FIMAR-471904 format. One record per residue (C-alpha): residue in three letters; x, y, z. Coordinates in pm, 1 decimal, padded with zeros to 6 digits. Each point is the difference from the previous one (the first is absolute). Last residue first. Example, Ala and Ser with C-alpha at 12.3 -4.5 7.8 and 13.67 -1.06 7.14 Angstrom:
2
   rest       east      north         up
    SER    01367.0   -00106.0    00714.0
    ALA   -00137.0   -00344.0    00066.0
***
This chain:
454
   rest       east      north         up
    VAL   -01738.2   -00069.0   -01475.0
    PHE   -00175.0   -00341.5   -00013.0
    VAL    00258.0   -00191.9   -00204.3
    SER    00280.7    00183.1    00182.5
    ALA   -00113.0   -00163.5    00326.0
    LEU    00089.3   -00346.0   -00133.5
    MET    00345.7    00112.8   -00113.6
    THR    00050.2    00170.4    00336.9
    LEU   -00111.8   -00315.3    00181.8
    ALA    00230.1   -00231.9   -00193.6
    LEU    00300.3    00231.2    00041.0
    GLY   -00053.9    00045.6    00373.5
    SER   -00050.8   -00373.3    00047.0
    LEU    00328.9   -00067.7   -00180.7
    ALA    00197.5    00251.1    00205.5
    ILE   -00158.4   -00089.5    00334.6
    ILE    00052.4   -00371.5   -00066.1
    THR    00362.9    00081.2   -00085.8
    GLU    00050.6    00179.1    00331.7
    MET   -00139.9   -00302.9    00187.0
    VAL    00223.2   -00238.1   -00197.2
    THR    00306.1    00206.5    00090.2
    TRP   -00096.1    00022.0    00369.0
    THR   -00075.0   -00370.5    00042.1
    GLN    00194.9   -00243.5   -00218.5
    LEU    00278.8    00251.9   -00069.9
    THR    00031.1    00070.4    00372.5
    GLN    00015.5   -00374.0    00066.5
    LYS    00286.7   -00042.6   -00248.5
    GLU    00191.0    00294.6    00149.1
    SER   -00044.8   -00146.9    00348.0
    LEU   -00273.3    00142.1    00221.1
    GLY    00030.2    00137.1    00354.9
    PHE   -00314.8    00211.0   -00035.0
    TYR    00175.2    00329.6    00078.2
    LYS    00306.0   -00077.5   -00212.4
    GLY   -00184.2   -00143.8   -00299.5
    VAL   -00242.8    00293.0   -00004.8
    LEU    00276.6    00260.6    00004.6
    TRP    00211.6   -00197.1   -00248.4
    PHE   -00270.6   -00011.7   -00267.0
    GLY   -00105.4    00358.4    00074.4
    SER    00351.3    00117.9   -00090.1
    ASP   -00050.8   -00124.3   -00357.6
    ASN    00292.6   -00143.0   -00199.2
    VAL   -00045.9   -00345.7    00156.8
    HIS   -00356.8   -00045.1   -00123.6
    SER   -00326.9    00185.9   -00043.0
    LEU   -00174.5   -00169.1   -00290.0
    ILE   -00269.5    00253.8   -00095.8
    THR   -00080.6    00324.1    00181.0
    ALA    00097.9    00247.2   -00273.8
    GLY   -00245.5   -00168.7   -00235.9
    SER   -00284.5    00070.7    00240.8
    ALA    00096.2    00367.2    00039.4
    ILE    00009.9    00035.4   -00378.9
    SER   -00343.9   -00163.7   -00023.6
    ILE   -00137.6    00223.9    00274.2
    VAL    00120.0    00314.9   -00178.6
    ILE   -00143.2   -00134.0   -00328.9
    LEU   -00333.9   -00046.3    00177.5
    ALA    00015.1    00364.2    00107.4
    MET    00052.6    00098.4   -00363.4
    MET   -00315.9   -00190.1   -00093.5
    ALA   -00198.2    00188.7    00264.7
    ASP    00146.2    00334.2   -00105.7
    SER   -00113.4   -00069.8   -00354.8
    LEU    00251.4   -00072.2   -00276.7
    ASN    00086.5    00258.8   -00264.7
    LEU    00280.6   -00214.6   -00150.8
    LEU    00251.8    00284.5   -00018.0
    SER    00076.2    00033.1    00372.1
    THR    00008.9   -00380.7    00026.3
    VAL    00305.1   -00026.4   -00224.5
    PRO    00204.9    00281.6    00151.0
    ALA   -00069.6   -00149.0    00346.7
    LEU    00100.7   -00360.2   -00083.2
    ILE    00377.9    00036.0    00028.0
    GLY   -00015.5    00212.4    00315.2
    ALA   -00266.9   -00225.0    00152.3
    ALA    00217.6   -00307.5   -00054.6
    THR    00299.5    00176.5    00156.3
    ILE   -00200.2    00123.1    00299.2
    MET   -00164.3   -00333.8    00072.8
    ALA    00322.1   -00201.9   -00035.7
    VAL    00195.6    00250.2    00212.8
    THR   -00265.0   -00029.0    00273.4
    SER   -00013.2   -00380.1   -00023.2
    SER    00374.1   -00022.4    00058.8
    GLY    00146.5   -00336.9   -00097.2
    GLN    00224.5    00071.9   -00299.7
    SER   -00088.1   -00252.3   -00270.0
    VAL   -00324.7   -00142.7    00138.1
    ARG   -00141.0    00348.9    00053.4
    ILE    00115.6    00132.3   -00338.5
    VAL   -00164.4   -00287.5   -00187.1
    ALA   -00319.0    00022.3    00208.6
    ALA   -00035.5    00378.2   -00041.1
    LEU    00029.0   -00020.0   -00378.2
    LEU   -00235.7   -00298.9   -00015.7
    TRP   -00267.0    00164.9    00214.3
    GLY    00011.2    00324.6   -00198.3
    LEU   -00028.3   -00191.2   -00328.2
    LEU   -00291.2   -00209.3    00131.6
    ILE   -00197.7    00309.8    00100.8
    PRO    00103.0    00177.2   -00321.7
    SER   -00174.5   -00286.0   -00185.6
    PHE    00150.3   -00117.3   -00327.7
    SER   -00253.9   -00002.7   -00283.5
    SER    00225.5    00204.5   -00225.2
    ALA   -00048.8    00333.5   -00175.5
    ALA   -00036.8    00183.5    00332.3
    LEU    00322.7   -00159.8    00124.1
    HIS    00193.7    00107.6   -00308.6
    ARG   -00135.5    00355.0    00019.1
    ALA    00072.2    00019.7    00371.6
    LEU    00356.7   -00119.2   -00046.3
    ILE    00054.3    00269.9   -00262.2
    GLU   -00138.2    00266.9    00232.7
    GLY    00207.2   -00123.4    00293.3
    ILE    00323.8   -00000.5   -00196.5
    GLY   -00050.6    00363.1   -00105.3
    SER    00310.6    00118.0    00185.0
    ASP   -00209.1    00232.7    00217.7
    VAL   -00219.0   -00280.3    00135.1
    LEU    00281.2   -00249.8    00059.7
    VAL    00204.2    00273.5    00169.5
    GLN   -00298.5    00091.0    00216.5
    LYS   -00055.7   -00359.3    00113.4
    LEU    00365.4   -00049.5    00089.7
    VAL   -00005.7    00321.5    00207.1
    GLY   -00317.5   -00109.8    00176.6
    GLY    00174.3   -00321.7    00098.0
    ALA    00279.9    00213.7    00143.4
    GLY   -00260.2    00183.4    00208.6
    THR   -00128.6   -00333.3    00130.1
    VAL    00353.5   -00094.9    00105.5
    LEU    00033.6    00334.2    00180.2
    ILE   -00333.7   -00032.3    00181.3
    ILE    00069.5   -00358.4    00105.4
    ILE    00332.4    00096.9    00157.2
    GLY   -00153.6    00300.3    00175.5
    ALA   -00283.4   -00208.3    00147.8
    PRO    00251.9   -00235.6    00162.2
    GLY    00155.3    00291.2    00192.1
    MET   -00301.3    00233.9    00036.8
    ALA   -00155.8   -00211.9    00274.4
    LYS    00287.9    00082.9    00234.3
    THR   -00094.9    00368.3   -00019.2
    THR   -00355.9   -00083.0    00103.0
    LEU    00128.5   -00208.4    00290.3
    VAL    00246.4    00262.7    00122.7
    LEU   -00266.7    00272.4   -00013.6
    MET   -00242.9   -00223.4    00190.0
    LYS    00266.4   -00061.5    00262.7
    GLU    00046.8    00374.5    00043.2
    ARG   -00375.6    00040.7    00032.4
    ASP   -00009.2   -00252.2    00286.4
    MET   -00272.7   -00260.0   -00042.4
    GLY   -00281.3    00044.1    00252.5
    ARG   -00263.4   -00209.9   -00176.3
    ARG   -00190.0    00306.5   -00121.7
    VAL    00319.5    00152.4   -00144.4
    GLY    00112.9   -00309.1   -00192.9
    LEU   -00257.8   -00243.7   -00129.5
    LEU   -00292.1    00245.3   -00007.1
    TRP    00191.7    00317.2   -00085.4
    LEU    00272.9   -00131.3   -00230.0
    ALA   -00246.0   -00242.6   -00160.2
    LEU   -00255.1    00279.3   -00057.0
    LEU    00271.1    00216.6   -00158.9
    THR    00104.7   -00289.8   -00223.8
    ALA   -00357.3   -00078.4   -00108.8
    ILE   -00075.8    00364.4   -00085.7
    ILE    00329.1    00042.6   -00188.4
    LEU   -00067.9   -00331.3   -00174.1
    ALA   -00343.1    00106.2   -00125.1
    SER    00118.3    00346.4   -00104.2
    PHE    00292.1   -00126.4   -00208.9
    PRO   -00191.4   -00301.4   -00137.4
    HIS   -00279.0    00233.0   -00121.8
    GLY   -00313.7   -00094.9    00188.5
    LEU   -00025.5    00325.6    00196.5
    PHE    00020.6    00200.0   -00323.3
    ILE   -00250.6   -00216.5   -00188.7
    ILE   -00243.7    00010.8    00292.7
    ILE    00042.8    00379.6    00028.8
    ASN   -00055.9    00045.7   -00373.6
    THR   -00311.1   -00218.0    00018.3
    PHE   -00142.4    00223.3    00274.4
    LEU    00090.5    00324.6   -00175.8
    SER   -00185.5   -00126.8   -00303.8
    GLY    00038.9   -00215.1   -00310.2
    ALA   -00327.0   -00146.7   -00118.1
    ILE   -00074.0   -00369.8    00036.4
    ILE   -00028.5   -00261.0   -00274.2
    LYS    00194.3    00237.7   -00221.7
    LYS    00245.6   -00277.4   -00101.5
    GLU    00286.3    00218.4    00124.4
    VAL   -00187.9    00076.7    00322.8
    LEU   -00074.7   -00366.5    00070.6
    MET    00360.0   -00103.1   -00073.8
    THR    00144.8    00270.4    00225.3
    THR   -00237.7   -00096.1    00279.3
    LEU    00094.6   -00369.1   -00020.2
    THR    00373.6    00066.3   -00010.3
    ASN   -00004.5    00254.6    00284.3
    GLY   -00219.8   -00224.8    00214.4
    LEU    00243.4   -00287.6   -00058.9
    ILE    00282.3    00225.6    00119.6
    LEU   -00196.7    00101.7    00311.4
    LEU   -00096.2   -00361.4    00074.7
    ILE    00361.6   -00116.0   -00021.6
    PRO    00129.4    00293.6    00204.9
    ILE   -00252.3   -00065.3    00280.9
    GLY    00018.0   -00381.6    00004.5
    ILE    00344.0   -00034.4    00155.7
    LEU   -00084.7    00238.4    00284.2
    LEU   -00345.0   -00150.9    00054.7
    LEU    00129.6   -00357.4    00000.2
    ILE    00264.9    00096.4    00256.3
    LEU   -00255.8    00177.8    00218.2
    GLY   -00241.1   -00292.2   -00012.5
    PHE    00261.8   -00250.9    00113.0
    SER    00096.7    00215.0    00296.2
    PRO    00346.8    00143.2    00043.2
    GLY    00261.4   -00214.0    00177.0
    VAL    00021.6   -00082.2    00367.9
    THR   -00275.7   -00259.2    00029.8
    ASN    00101.4   -00127.2   -00347.7
    ASP    00335.0   -00115.6    00133.4
    ARG    00307.4    00154.5   -00155.1
    THR    00242.3   -00215.8   -00194.9
    SER    00330.9   -00029.3    00180.0
    SER   -00036.3   -00371.1    00027.2
    GLU   -00049.5   -00268.2    00260.0
    GLY   -00080.9   -00344.5   -00133.6
    ASN    00144.7   -00181.2    00298.4
    ASN    00339.0    00166.7   -00064.6
    GLU    00152.3   -00340.5   -00073.6
    GLU   -00285.8   -00070.1   -00241.7
    PHE    00075.7    00317.8   -00194.2
    TRP    00374.2   -00079.1   -00008.3
    VAL   -00075.7   -00341.6   -00145.0
    PRO   -00187.3    00139.5   -00300.1
    PRO   -00369.9   -00091.3   -00035.2
    GLU   -00047.9   -00344.4   -00155.4
    ILE   -00031.5   -00077.5   -00371.5
    TYR   -00204.9   -00296.4   -00121.7
    MET   -00001.6   -00033.1   -00378.4
    LYS   -00264.2   -00176.5   -00207.9
    GLY   -00305.0    00091.0    00206.6
    SER    00138.0    00352.3    00042.3
    ILE    00021.1    00019.5   -00379.7
    TYR   -00371.4   -00065.4   -00050.9
    LYS   -00133.4    00218.7    00281.3
    GLY    00227.0    00286.4   -00106.1
    PHE   -00108.2   -00037.7   -00363.8
    LEU   -00363.2    00048.9    00100.2
    PRO    00055.5    00252.4    00281.4
    GLY    00235.7    00221.8   -00203.0
    ALA    00064.7   -00041.9   -00373.9
    LEU   -00363.2   -00063.2   -00093.0
    ILE   -00152.9    00232.0    00261.8
    ALA    00246.6    00281.4   -00076.8
    THR   -00079.2   -00018.4   -00372.0
    PRO   -00373.8    00004.0    00074.5
    ILE    00049.1    00320.0    00207.3
    GLY    00250.5    00171.0   -00230.5
    LEU   -00222.8    00011.9   -00306.8
    ILE   -00279.5    00212.5    00147.7
    PHE    00229.6    00176.7    00249.4
    GLY    00266.6    00100.2   -00251.0
    PHE   -00273.5    00074.0   -00251.7
    LEU   -00140.3    00274.8    00222.8
    ILE    00339.6    00123.0    00121.3
    VAL    00127.0    00025.3   -00359.2
    TRP   -00312.9    00188.4   -00106.1
    GLY    00036.7    00243.4    00287.7
    LEU    00368.7    00051.5   -00075.2
    PRO   -00078.8    00175.1   -00329.3
    VAL    00223.5   -00147.4   -00275.5
    SER    00274.4    00207.6   -00163.0
    LEU    00211.4   -00303.8   -00106.0
    ILE    00306.6    00125.1    00190.6
    ASP   -00223.0    00108.7    00288.5
    ALA   -00189.3   -00328.9    00020.1
    VAL    00325.6   -00195.8   -00013.4
    ALA    00152.4    00203.4    00284.0
    VAL   -00311.1   -00017.6    00217.8
    PRO   -00031.1   -00374.4   -00073.7
    GLY    00351.3   -00060.5    00134.3
    PRO    00010.4    00256.8    00283.5
    THR   -00291.4   -00126.9    00213.6
    PRO   -00264.0    00275.9   -00004.3
    PRO   -00139.4   -00181.4   -00190.5
    ILE   -00121.5   -00362.0   -00037.0
    PHE    00130.1   -00277.6   -00223.1
    SER    00363.6   -00085.9    00074.9
    HIS    00032.1    00058.4    00374.9
    THR   -00365.3   -00101.8    00038.1
    VAL    00068.0   -00338.8   -00156.1
    ALA    00329.5   -00052.9    00184.1
    LEU   -00127.5    00083.9    00349.6
    GLY   -00309.9   -00217.0   -00031.0
    THR    00205.6   -00279.9   -00151.4
    LEU    00265.7    00012.3    00270.4
    LEU   -00263.6   -00022.4    00273.3
    PRO   -00177.5   -00287.3   -00179.2
    ILE    00334.8   -00183.7   -00041.1
    GLY    00093.2    00043.6    00366.1
    TYR   -00315.9   -00139.8    00157.2
    PHE    00003.7   -00354.4   -00139.9
    LEU    00370.6    00042.5   -00081.2
    LEU    00099.6   -00017.1    00366.8
    SER   -00133.6   -00356.3   -00003.3
    LYS   -00277.0   -00064.2    00249.2
    LYS    00068.4   -00076.2    00367.2
    THR   -00295.7    00226.4    00093.1
    ASP    00177.0    00204.3    00270.3
    ARG    00347.7   -00000.4   -00155.8
    SER   -00125.1    00079.5   -00349.6
    LEU   -00219.3    00282.0    00129.9
    SER    00285.6    00147.2    00203.1
    TYR    00247.2   -00012.5   -00289.3
    VAL   -00252.0    00165.0   -00233.9
    ILE   -00049.9    00275.9    00257.5
    PRO    00379.1    00044.1    00012.8
    VAL   -00009.0    00053.9   -00381.4
    LEU   -00208.6    00316.9    00026.3
    ILE    00255.3    00277.0    00046.1
    ILE    00262.8   -00163.5   -00223.3
    PHE   -00255.4   -00054.5   -00277.0
    GLY   -00135.4    00354.5    00015.1
    VAL    00351.0    00143.7   -00020.3
    ASP    00090.7   -00220.2   -00297.1
    PHE   -00314.5    00092.2   -00192.9
    PHE    00005.5    00378.2    00060.2
    VAL   -00286.7    00132.0    00214.0
    PRO   -00297.2    00214.6   -00115.0
    ILE   -00199.0   -00251.5   -00208.0
    ALA    00208.2   -00293.3    00124.1
    VAL   -00192.8   -00012.2    00329.2
    ILE   -00337.2   -00066.9   -00164.0
    PHE    00093.5   -00296.7   -00221.3
    GLY    00237.0   -00142.7    00260.5
    THR   -00273.2    00005.7    00264.0
    ILE   -00255.0   -00148.6   -00239.6
    VAL    00241.6   -00281.8   -00089.3
    MET    00072.0   -00056.1    00369.4
    ALA   -00365.5   -00009.3    00106.2
    TRP   -00069.2   -00257.0   -00270.3
    SER    00283.9   -00215.6    00132.7
    ALA   -00152.0    00050.4    00346.2
    LYS   -00282.4   -00237.7   -00078.6
    GLU    00100.4   -00259.3    00261.0
    LYS    00136.0    00269.7    00230.8
    GLY   -00326.5    00189.9    00026.9
    PHE   -00134.7    00245.0   -00258.3
    ARG   -00075.4    00276.5    00249.9
    SER    00312.6   -00047.5    00212.0
    VAL    00218.1   -00019.5   -00311.8
    LEU   -00153.2    00320.7   -00137.1
    THR    00060.9    00189.0    00324.0
    HIS    00357.8   -00122.4    00034.6
    ALA    00081.4    00097.7   -00360.3
    LEU   -00141.2    00352.7    00028.2
    SER    00181.2    00060.6    00328.0
    SER    00326.7   -00117.0   -00156.4
    ALA   -00038.4    00247.2   -00285.6
    GLY   -00097.7    00282.5    00236.1
    GLY    00300.8   -00042.7    00228.2
    SER    00055.9    00376.4    00007.1
    SER    00332.7   -00030.0   -00181.5
    GLU   -00142.9   -00192.1   -00297.6
    LEU   -00303.9    00218.4   -00062.0
    MET    00212.8    00312.6    00043.1
    GLN    00257.4   -00129.5   -00247.2
    GLY   -00272.6   -00084.3   -00251.4
    PHE   -00133.4    00356.0   -00000.7
    ILE    00352.1    00137.7   -00036.1
    ALA    00068.6   -00232.8   -00294.3
    GLY   -00331.6    00084.6   -00166.6
    LEU    00079.7    00370.3    00022.0
    GLY    00334.4   -00052.3   -00172.3
    VAL   -00140.9   -00240.4   -00260.8
    VAL   -00279.2    00240.7   -00097.7
    ILE    00213.3    00315.4    00001.3
    ALA    00298.2   -00147.9   -00184.8
    VAL   -00223.8   -00178.3   -00252.9
    PHE   -00182.8    00306.7   -00128.4
    GLY    00261.3    00263.2   -00085.1
    LEU    00254.6   -00280.4   -00012.1
    THR   -00129.0   -00125.1   -00332.9
    ASP   -00026.7    00330.1   -00185.6
    GLY    00337.2    00118.7    00129.0
    MET    00191.1   -00318.1   -00086.2
    GLY   -00150.7   -00029.4   -00347.7
    LYS    00049.7    00369.2   -00075.3
    GLN    00363.9   -00001.0    00107.5
    MET    00076.0   -00317.6   -00190.6
    SER   -00179.2    00126.7   -00310.5
    LYS    00204.6    00320.1    00008.4
    LEU    00321.4   -00202.1    00030.2
    ILE   -00097.1   -00222.3   -00292.1
    GLY   -00085.0    00304.3   -00212.5
    SER    00346.3    00146.8    00059.8
    LEU    00152.2   -00326.0   -00123.0
    PRO   -00206.4    00003.7   -00319.1
    MET   -00224.4   -00308.5   -00024.9
    GLY    00104.9   -00272.5   -00243.4
    ALA   -00181.9   -00299.0    00151.5
    VAL    00335.2   -00145.9    00106.2
    VAL    00079.9    00319.9    00192.0
    GLY   -00339.9    00020.8    00170.1
    ALA   -00001.1   -00366.4    00101.2
    TYR    00352.8    00031.9    00142.8
    ILE   -00092.0    00312.0    00199.4
    ALA   -00303.3   -00178.6    00147.2
    THR    00210.2   -00304.7    00087.6
    ILE    00252.8    00224.4    00175.3
    LEU   -00279.5    00153.3    00211.1
    LEU   -00144.1   -00342.6    00080.8
    ALA    00341.2   -00130.6    00110.4
    ILE    00061.0    00301.4    00225.3
    PHE   -00325.3   -00052.8    00190.0
    ALA    00035.3   -00380.7   -00002.3
    ASN    00335.0    00021.6    00185.1
    LEU    00276.5   -00174.5   -00192.5
    ARG    00090.0   -00357.4    00089.6
    LEU    00212.2   -00026.2   -00318.9
    LYS   -00134.1   -00345.3   -00085.3
    LEU   -00361.1    00011.8    00121.9
    VAL   -00099.8    00368.1   -00005.3
    MET    00218.7    00117.5   -00289.0
    ILE   -00058.7   -00314.5   -00204.1
    LEU   -00376.7    00018.2    00063.1
    LEU   -00022.7    00360.2   -00117.6
    LEU    00205.4   -00075.5   -00311.4
    ALA   -00227.1   -00294.3   -00083.2
    VAL   -00310.1    00219.4    00039.1
    ALA    00151.7    00259.4   -00233.9
    SER    00109.6   -00272.0   -00243.2
    VAL   -00354.5   -00137.5   -00018.4
    VAL   -00159.6    00343.2   -00053.7
    ILE    00253.6    00121.8   -00254.8
    PHE    00011.6   -00332.0   -00187.9
    ILE   -00378.5   -00013.0   -00027.1
    LEU    00000.7    00345.2   -00157.5
    TRP    00277.7   -00097.6   -00238.1
    PRO   -00194.5   -00311.2   -00107.4
    THR   -00316.4    00211.8   -00049.1
    SER    00167.9    00260.8   -00214.6
    MET    00039.1    00363.7    00108.9
***
């Protein structure tokens, strides 16, 4: 397979995907499956082989992603319904004070988005931003941009949010490494795009709380922190699965390098720290401590956990389709040829992953589809480059960063933020879009810098 033909297959496959999503308005799940079939046919795979690759790619991907995303969705639903997210925000704001509340908001967004979907977390917490803006007479953006940044960075960088979970699975990267680098690189990224940019843009653009909020005297449906779960309990529940997964990664590495000997104790730590075990433990604790212990009716808990499966199911299926595309590229031999060309060049897989995700993101809007498609194309390449787990985790972060860039009118988040902040399209581009781009560029710069030391 010649290099020009190889490039044609990859470029035309991405173009076909974008045409189906943008022009034909086809669901991303179906579009990814058709793209995988197209790539297999053009690469010369037998038709029966394409079908086998599709089945294997879907099965291998969903075997991990379905469990992690499903459990994470239930966990997040309990945090939302119990008022835990609001409680966390109120506590942080009271400790930082209203003048420094922008830092409280970025921390709140950063923590809340670990178990809760971005849009849900934003809708829950935006009334607090309204209240702060009303009380301090500062622009809504002074507090709103930090909140959005915290939510957006964690949503893209830190498992068990669906995006990085999907990319990590497609690229076969241990979640512990992704969590570790997600925090290390996500914190400075959130500071740059959040409180620092928020302070700058709020000085240029004064936005008041919406009229309806003022008419209601700032009342909102958000729960007060005296009613919601305690600050410490929420931090504990969110921290348990993260610490267990990190413990799994660290212990596994120490055993493999023979720094410590394998034993029953290390086996238990590795088992408890597997994402399946860690999230089962966290979800059961959330159901008990945020539900049963607080007097929530068991029938209501069943309804809530079932409701959580709706958005999770969509993400799971799209991720599975991304796994199908990856498997077809592997079995067709395209991935091996790409890997050889990349290995012979000086082109960084970190930069390649970022560029792929960025192009797809800007073209069709969905960061999740951009992440999954970029990971599917890159997976056959990285699997043959013999990169370390740490380097692979950096590639996950770079793909997530690229998939964040330049949110505009084809992204639902663009309209959500504009609507709740009362911004015009131009103002949303000047605020939300710039913020997302700062995240993308900072993420790329920091992953490239980190790769020098890994």
